[in-house]
C-alpha positions as CSV (number, residue, x, y, z in Angstrom):
1,M,134.5,62.4,97.8
2,T,137.8,62.6,99.6
3,D,140.9,64.6,99.9
4,E,142.8,61.6,98.4
5,I,145.3,63.6,96.4
6,A,147.9,66.0,97.9
7,D,147.4,69.7,97.2
8,E,150.7,70.0,95.4
9,R,149.9,67.2,93.0
10,A,146.3,68.5,92.5
11,D,147.8,71.9,91.6
12,Q,150.1,70.2,89.1
13,L,147.3,68.4,87.4
14,I,145.1,71.5,87.2
15,G,148.0,73.6,85.9
16,A,148.9,71.0,83.3
17,C,145.4,70.7,82.0
18,R,144.8,74.5,82.1
19,T,148.0,75.0,80.1
20,A,146.9,72.6,77.4
21,V,143.2,73.6,77.1
22,G,143.0,77.0,78.7
23,D,139.6,78.5,79.6
24,Q,137.9,75.6,77.7
25,L,138.5,73.5,80.8
26,R,135.2,72.9,82.5
27,S,136.2,70.5,85.3
28,L,138.9,68.1,86.4
29,T,138.3,65.1,88.7
30,Y,140.9,62.8,90.2
31,F,139.9,59.2,91.0
32,T,141.0,55.8,92.2
33,R,138.9,52.6,92.2
34,D,137.5,53.6,95.6
35,E,137.5,57.4,95.9
36,F,137.4,60.6,93.9
37,D,138.0,64.3,94.3
38,Q,136.9,67.1,92.0
39,L,140.0,69.2,91.7
40,Y,138.6,72.0,89.5
41,L,135.2,73.4,88.5
42,R,134.9,76.4,86.3
43,S,133.1,79.2,88.1
44,D,130.2,79.4,85.6
45,L,129.2,75.8,86.2
46,E,127.0,74.3,88.9
47,R,128.2,71.6,91.3
48,D,125.3,69.2,90.4
49,A,127.0,66.6,88.2
50,D,126.8,63.0,89.3
51,L,130.5,62.6,89.8
52,A,130.1,59.2,91.5
53,G,128.4,57.9,88.4
54,F,131.0,59.4,86.1
55,V,133.8,57.8,88.2
56,D,132.1,54.4,88.2
57,Y,132.0,54.5,84.4
58,E,135.4,56.1,83.8
59,S,137.1,53.6,86.2
60,V,136.9,51.0,83.3
61,G,139.9,52.9,82.1
62,F,142.0,51.1,84.6
63,D,141.4,47.9,82.6
64,A,142.1,49.5,79.3
65,H,145.9,49.2,79.9
66,T,145.7,45.4,79.9
67,A,142.7,45.0,77.6
68,Y,144.5,46.5,74.6
69,R,147.9,45.2,75.4
70,G,149.5,43.5,72.4
71,S,147.1,44.9,69.9
72,E,148.2,46.3,66.5
73,L,147.1,49.7,67.8
74,G,149.9,49.9,70.4
75,D,149.5,50.8,74.0
76,Y,146.4,52.5,75.3
77,R,147.0,56.2,76.1
78,F,143.7,58.1,76.7
79,T,140.0,58.3,75.9
80,I,138.0,61.2,74.5
81,R,134.2,61.1,74.8
82,V,132.1,63.5,72.7
83,F,128.8,64.9,74.0
84,D,126.3,67.5,72.7
85,E,127.6,70.1,75.0
86,G,131.3,69.3,75.4
87,F,134.0,66.6,75.7
88,L,135.5,64.4,78.3
89,L,139.1,63.3,78.4
90,R,140.1,60.4,80.6
91,V,143.7,59.5,81.4
92,T,144.5,56.5,83.7
93,T,147.3,54.5,85.1
94,E,146.5,51.0,86.4
95,T,145.6,52.5,89.9
96,E,144.5,56.1,89.4
97,G,143.1,58.5,86.9
98,V,141.7,61.9,86.0
99,F,139.0,63.0,83.7
100,A,138.6,66.5,82.4
101,T,135.5,68.0,80.8
102,T,136.0,70.7,78.2
103,D,134.3,72.9,75.7
104,G,135.5,72.6,72.1
105,V,139.2,72.0,71.8
106,T,141.4,70.5,69.1
107,I,142.7,66.9,69.1
108,Q,146.2,68.4,69.6
109,D,145.0,70.1,72.8
110,F,143.7,66.7,74.0
111,R,147.0,65.1,73.2
112,E,148.9,67.7,75.0
113,A,146.6,67.5,78.0
114,A,146.7,63.7,78.1
115,T,150.5,63.6,77.8
116,A,151.0,66.1,80.6
117,L,148.4,64.5,82.9
118,G,149.8,61.1,82.3
119,T,153.3,62.2,83.1
120,I,152.1,63.6,86.4
121,L,150.1,60.5,87.3
122,E,153.1,58.2,86.5
123,D,155.4,60.4,88.6
124,V,154.6,59.0,92.0
């Protein structure tokens, strides 16, 4: 874990995600290929998640931008994973990304969150 991301940018990412999904946001983690930083964790949750393991797996999103390039589906935008107890939204650029865990939200909420988070990540 690092302090890889500037406080102002971290606040922007948290604010954008909270605006889109509200109190359903469980956590928000920023990551690069080498480092990560949990930016937000809802107060009713424990800090015992294996974030390094999540980051290892979610970093495959860096390759999604080129893996799907030219497909009939269009450009890759974001990934939603569904679990028994919640959801994970991953948004990446080619060099950095975030994943948010949530309780139940709508696909429109995910789209809004992904769009806002992607805009912030792209605005370097």
